SEDOMI-674106 format. One line per field, with one value per residue (C-alpha): y, x, z; residue number from 1. Coordinates in steps of 0.2 Angstrom, whole numbers, plus 5000, padded with zeros to 4 digits. Layout:
BEGIN
north	Y | ...
east	X | ...
up	Z | ...
num	NUM | ...
% end
This chain:
BEGIN
north	4573 | 4588 | 4603 | 4613 | 4598 | 4598 | 4617 | 4615 | 4601 | 4611 | 4626 | 4615 | 4608 | 4625 | 4632 | 4617 | 4621 | 4639 | 4635 | 4623 | 4636 | 4650 | 4638 | 4634 | 4652 | 4657 | 4643 | 4646 | 4665 | 4662 | 4650 | 4661 | 4666 | 4649 | 4647 | 4663 | 4658 | 4641 | 4651 | 4663 | 4650 | 4646 | 4665 | 4668 | 4653 | 4662 | 4679 | 4684 | 4686 | 4705 | 4705 | 4692 | 4704 | 4708 | 4725 | 4732 | 4749 | 4752 | 4752 | 4737 | 4727 | 4715 | 4712 | 4709 | 4696 | 4686 | 4686 | 4680 | 4666 | 4660 | 4659 | 4649 | 4638 | 4634 | 4630 | 4620 | 4609 | 4606 | 4602 | 4583 | 4589 | 4600 | 4586 | 4575 | 4587 | 4588 | 4569 | 4569 | 4581 | 4569 | 4553 | 4552 | 4551 | 4536 | 4517 | 4509 | 4500 | 4517 | 4526 | 4515 | 4525 | 4540 | 4537 | 4534 | 4550 | 4561 | 4553 | 4555 | 4573 | 4578 | 4569 | 4578 | 4595 | 4594 | 4586 | 4600 | 4613 | 4604 | 4602 | 4621 | 4624 | 4611 | 4611 | 4628 | 4640 | 4636 | 4636 | 4651 | 4662 | 4659 | 4664 | 4680 | 4687 | 4685 | 4692 | 4708 | 4717 | 4718 | 4735 | 4727 | 4723 | 4716 | 4725 | 4714 | 4718 | 4706 | 4707 | 4705 | 4690 | 4680 | 4684 | 4677 | 4661 | 4657 | 4660 | 4648 | 4635 | 4636 | 4636 | 4620 | 4612 | 4615 | 4610 | 4593 | 4590 | 4586 | 4567 | 4567 | 4577 | 4567 | 4551 | 4556 | 4561 | 4544 | 4535 | 4544 | 4539 | 4557 | 4554 | 4538 | 4533 | 4534 | 4552 | 4557 | 4548 | 4557 | 4574 | 4571 | 4584 | 4597 | 4594 | 4596 | 4613 | 4618 | 4613 | 4623 | 4638 | 4637 | 4635 | 4650 | 4661 | 4656 | 4651 | 4663 | 4671 | 4660 | 4645 | 4633 | 4637 | 4634 | 4618 | 4613 | 4616 | 4609 | 4592 | 4585 | 4590 | 4581 | 4565 | 4566 | 4568 | 4552 | 4543 | 4548 | 4540 | 4523 | 4526 | 4528 | 4512 | 4503 | 4510 | 4504 | 4487 | 4485 | 4492 | 4479 | 4465 | 4469 | 4471 | 4453 | 4446 | 4454 | 4446 | 4429 | 4430 | 4435 | 4422 | 4406 | 4397 | 4409 | 4403 | 4384 | 4388 | 4396
east	4697 | 4694 | 4704 | 4695 | 4694 | 4713 | 4714 | 4702 | 4713 | 4729 | 4721 | 4715 | 4733 | 4741 | 4729 | 4733 | 4751 | 4748 | 4739 | 4753 | 4766 | 4757 | 4756 | 4774 | 4778 | 4770 | 4778 | 4796 | 4794 | 4794 | 4810 | 4819 | 4833 | 4840 | 4840 | 4849 | 4862 | 4864 | 4866 | 4879 | 4890 | 4900 | 4904 | 4909 | 4920 | 4929 | 4931 | 4941 | 4932 | 4932 | 4923 | 4910 | 4895 | 4882 | 4874 | 4858 | 4857 | 4838 | 4825 | 4815 | 4830 | 4832 | 4813 | 4811 | 4826 | 4817 | 4801 | 4812 | 4820 | 4803 | 4797 | 4813 | 4812 | 4793 | 4797 | 4813 | 4806 | 4789 | 4795 | 4790 | 4772 | 4774 | 4783 | 4768 | 4756 | 4766 | 4765 | 4747 | 4743 | 4753 | 4747 | 4730 | 4739 | 4748 | 4744 | 4739 | 4756 | 4765 | 4756 | 4764 | 4780 | 4773 | 4783 | 4800 | 4797 | 4793 | 4808 | 4820 | 4814 | 4816 | 4832 | 4841 | 4833 | 4839 | 4855 | 4859 | 4856 | 4866 | 4880 | 4880 | 4881 | 4893 | 4905 | 4903 | 4901 | 4917 | 4927 | 4919 | 4917 | 4935 | 4941 | 4930 | 4932 | 4951 | 4953 | 4962 | 4975 | 4976 | 4967 | 4951 | 4939 | 4922 | 4907 | 4893 | 4874 | 4861 | 4851 | 4866 | 4873 | 4857 | 4850 | 4866 | 4866 | 4848 | 4849 | 4864 | 4856 | 4840 | 4850 | 4860 | 4844 | 4835 | 4850 | 4851 | 4834 | 4841 | 4842 | 4824 | 4817 | 4827 | 4822 | 4804 | 4804 | 4812 | 4799 | 4785 | 4793 | 4796 | 4815 | 4825 | 4842 | 4849 | 4843 | 4851 | 4868 | 4867 | 4864 | 4878 | 4889 | 4875 | 4870 | 4888 | 4889 | 4872 | 4878 | 4894 | 4885 | 4872 | 4886 | 4896 | 4880 | 4873 | 4887 | 4898 | 4911 | 4926 | 4932 | 4931 | 4912 | 4908 | 4917 | 4909 | 4892 | 4896 | 4905 | 4891 | 4878 | 4887 | 4889 | 4870 | 4866 | 4876 | 4867 | 4850 | 4855 | 4857 | 4840 | 4832 | 4840 | 4833 | 4816 | 4817 | 4823 | 4808 | 4796 | 4803 | 4801 | 4783 | 4779 | 4786 | 4776 | 4760 | 4764 | 4767 | 4751 | 4741 | 4748 | 4753 | 4758 | 4773 | 4781 | 4779 | 4786 | 4801
up	5962 | 5950 | 5949 | 5962 | 5974 | 5973 | 5976 | 5992 | 5998 | 5996 | 6005 | 6019 | 6022 | 6020 | 6034 | 6045 | 6043 | 6047 | 6063 | 6069 | 6064 | 6074 | 6089 | 6088 | 6086 | 6102 | 6111 | 6105 | 6108 | 6126 | 6125 | 6112 | 6124 | 6126 | 6107 | 6105 | 6117 | 6107 | 6091 | 6097 | 6104 | 6088 | 6086 | 6104 | 6103 | 6089 | 6099 | 6114 | 6130 | 6129 | 6112 | 6116 | 6114 | 6101 | 6099 | 6093 | 6084 | 6084 | 6098 | 6091 | 6084 | 6099 | 6100 | 6081 | 6082 | 6096 | 6084 | 6070 | 6080 | 6086 | 6067 | 6062 | 6077 | 6074 | 6055 | 6060 | 6075 | 6068 | 6050 | 6052 | 6052 | 6037 | 6028 | 6032 | 6025 | 6009 | 6008 | 6012 | 5997 | 5985 | 5992 | 5983 | 5967 | 5972 | 5972 | 5988 | 5990 | 5987 | 6001 | 6014 | 6011 | 6020 | 6036 | 6027 | 6017 | 6032 | 6042 | 6027 | 6024 | 6042 | 6044 | 6030 | 6034 | 6052 | 6047 | 6034 | 6048 | 6060 | 6047 | 6045 | 6064 | 6068 | 6053 | 6044 | 6058 | 6068 | 6052 | 6044 | 6059 | 6064 | 6047 | 6046 | 6063 | 6062 | 6044 | 6042 | 6053 | 6072 | 6072 | 6063 | 6078 | 6074 | 6080 | 6076 | 6078 | 6084 | 6068 | 6056 | 6065 | 6069 | 6052 | 6044 | 6055 | 6052 | 6033 | 6032 | 6043 | 6032 | 6016 | 6021 | 6028 | 6011 | 6001 | 6010 | 6004 | 5987 | 5989 | 5996 | 5981 | 5968 | 5976 | 5977 | 5958 | 5954 | 5966 | 5956 | 5939 | 5934 | 5932 | 5929 | 5935 | 5918 | 5916 | 5933 | 5927 | 5910 | 5918 | 5932 | 5925 | 5923 | 5941 | 5948 | 5938 | 5945 | 5963 | 5961 | 5955 | 5969 | 5982 | 5975 | 5975 | 5992 | 6003 | 6012 | 6000 | 6004 | 5996 | 6011 | 6014 | 5996 | 5996 | 6013 | 6004 | 5987 | 5991 | 6002 | 5989 | 5976 | 5987 | 5991 | 5972 | 5969 | 5983 | 5977 | 5960 | 5969 | 5978 | 5962 | 5955 | 5970 | 5966 | 5948 | 5953 | 5965 | 5952 | 5939 | 5951 | 5955 | 5936 | 5933 | 5948 | 5941 | 5924 | 5931 | 5942 | 5927 | 5916 | 5925 | 5909 | 5907 | 5923 | 5918 | 5900 | 5908
num	1 | 2 | 3 | 4 | 5 | 6 | 7 | 8 | 9 | 10 | 11 | 12 | 13 | 14 | 15 | 16 | 17 | 18 | 19 | 20 | 21 | 22 | 23 | 24 | 25 | 26 | 27 | 28 | 29 | 30 | 31 | 32 | 33 | 34 | 35 | 36 | 37 | 38 | 39 | 40 | 41 | 42 | 43 | 44 | 45 | 46 | 47 | 48 | 49 | 50 | 51 | 52 | 53 | 54 | 55 | 56 | 57 | 58 | 59 | 60 | 61 | 62 | 63 | 64 | 65 | 66 | 67 | 68 | 69 | 70 | 71 | 72 | 73 | 74 | 75 | 76 | 77 | 78 | 79 | 80 | 81 | 82 | 83 | 84 | 85 | 86 | 87 | 88 | 89 | 90 | 91 | 92 | 93 | 94 | 95 | 96 | 97 | 98 | 99 | 100 | 101 | 102 | 103 | 104 | 105 | 106 | 107 | 108 | 109 | 110 | 111 | 112 | 113 | 114 | 115 | 116 | 117 | 118 | 119 | 120 | 121 | 122 | 123 | 124 | 125 | 126 | 127 | 128 | 129 | 130 | 131 | 132 | 133 | 134 | 135 | 136 | 137 | 138 | 139 | 140 | 141 | 142 | 143 | 144 | 145 | 146 | 147 | 148 | 149 | 150 | 151 | 152 | 153 | 154 | 155 | 156 | 157 | 158 | 159 | 160 | 161 | 162 | 163 | 164 | 165 | 166 | 167 | 168 | 169 | 170 | 171 | 172 | 173 | 174 | 175 | 176 | 177 | 178 | 179 | 180 | 181 | 182 | 183 | 184 | 185 | 186 | 187 | 188 | 189 | 190 | 191 | 192 | 193 | 194 | 195 | 196 | 197 | 198 | 199 | 200 | 201 | 202 | 203 | 204 | 205 | 206 | 207 | 208 | 209 | 210 | 211 | 212 | 213 | 214 | 215 | 216 | 217 | 218 | 219 | 220 | 221 | 222 | 223 | 224 | 225 | 226 | 227 | 228 | 229 | 230 | 231 | 232 | 233 | 234 | 235 | 236 | 237 | 238 | 239 | 240 | 241 | 242 | 243 | 244 | 245 | 246 | 247 | 248 | 249 | 250 | 251 | 252 | 253 | 254
% end
C-alpha cells in the first residue's frame, strides 16, 4: 500500500476503536459503582472503620469520577480488541507465516496489561496505602477526596499495565528484526538505568513502591531477551530449510 492508503487504514482502525470504546464507556457507566467499590477496597482495608469514607469537595466531582471510571474500564476490559487492531495494522507488512502470530500477540499483550494492573492492585496497593495512611503522628488523620484517590489508583494501575507491556514490545521488535538479542544484552545496563529512572519518576515516592515496579520490569526485560533468542533460532532454522530446499545437493554433500 502507498502512504495515503496506510493513513486511510490507520484512520479506519482508530475509528473502530473509538466506536468500541464509546460502546464500552456507556455500558460500564451503568456498572461504575461496583467498580468503585472494588477499587476502594485496598484503601478501606488500611483504614479503621470510622475513617472508611471518601469525600467530594465540588458539586460535579462524584459524577465526573463515575465518567472517568467508565472510560478506564472500557479501555481496560476491551483492550484485547484494541491490541487486535494494532496487530491488524502491522500485519500487512509481515510474511504470511508471520501473520499467524496474531492470536499469541493479542493474548500476550492482554495478559501483561491486565497482569500489570492486577499486580498494582494486589501487591502495590496494600503495601503502599498502608504505609501512607499510617505515616506521621497520631494526630494526622487522612481526609481523602473521591477524585484524588480514584485518580491515583487508576493512574497507578494504568502505569503498571503499560509498563508490563515491555516484554511484548521488545519481543515484537525482535520478531520484526528491528532489534537483536545481542543488542538487548549489550544495552542491559542502559535498560536497567532507564527502568530505575522511570520507577523513580512514576511510582509513588517511597522506596518499596519503586522497587515493586523496577524489579518486575528488569525480570521481564531479561525474559524478553530469551524470547528474541528463540525468534532468532526459529528464523535461522527456516533460512537453513529454505537453502536446503533450493539446493538439494547441499544436503547430499553435507
